N, C-alpha and C positions, 0 to 999 in steps of 0.2 A: 188790633186795637179798636178800629172803627166799628167792626162788627160787634164787638163786646159792648161798646157804648150804645150802639143802635139797639141791641137786645135789651139793655138796661132801660133805655128810654121807652121802648115798647111796653115794658112791664109797668112803667109808672104813668105813662100818658095814654090816652085813648085816641089813637090816630084816626079811627073810622068815624067817630061821631063829632069830634071837636075840630072844626074846620080851621081854626087858627094854628093848628099844629101841622097842617099839610105842607107849608113851605119847608119846615124843618124835616119832615119825612122825605121830601124830594131831595133836599140838600144832603141828608145822610145817605140816601141811596146812591146819589151821584159820587159821593166821597168813596163809597165802596166799589162802584162800577168802573170809574175811569182808570184807577191803577190796574185793575184786572184786565181791561181791554188793552192797556198799554203793554203790560207784560206779555199778553198773548200775541200782540203784534210783533214785539221784539223777538219772541220765541219762534214764531212760525214764519218770520220774514225770510229766513234762509232757505225755505223749501223751493220756491220758484219766484219768478218775477210777478206772475199773476197773483200768487198768494201774498206776496209783499204788498202789492197795490190794494188788495182787498183788506188785509189786516190793518194797514195804515189808514185806510178809509174809515174803518170802524174806530181806530184810535183817535183820529182827528174829530170824528163825530162825537165821541164820548167827551173829549176834552172841550169841545165847543159847548156841549150841553152843560158841563160843569161850570164853565165860565159865565153862563147866563146869570 
C-alpha cells in the first residue's frame, strides 16, 4: 500500500527540485523501510545468536529513524 502511494506521489510531485517535499520523501521512505527491516529481523533471527543481534540492531535502527 505504501509503495503504491509513494509511486503515485512521485508521479505528481517533483521531489528533486522542490525542497519543501523532501520531508515527505524521507517520511515515505521510512514508512517503507522499517517494516521491511523488522520482517527481515524476525525472519533471520532464528539462524544464530550473532545473526539475531545483527538483525535486531538494524531493526532498532530503522525504528529509531522512523520515530524521528
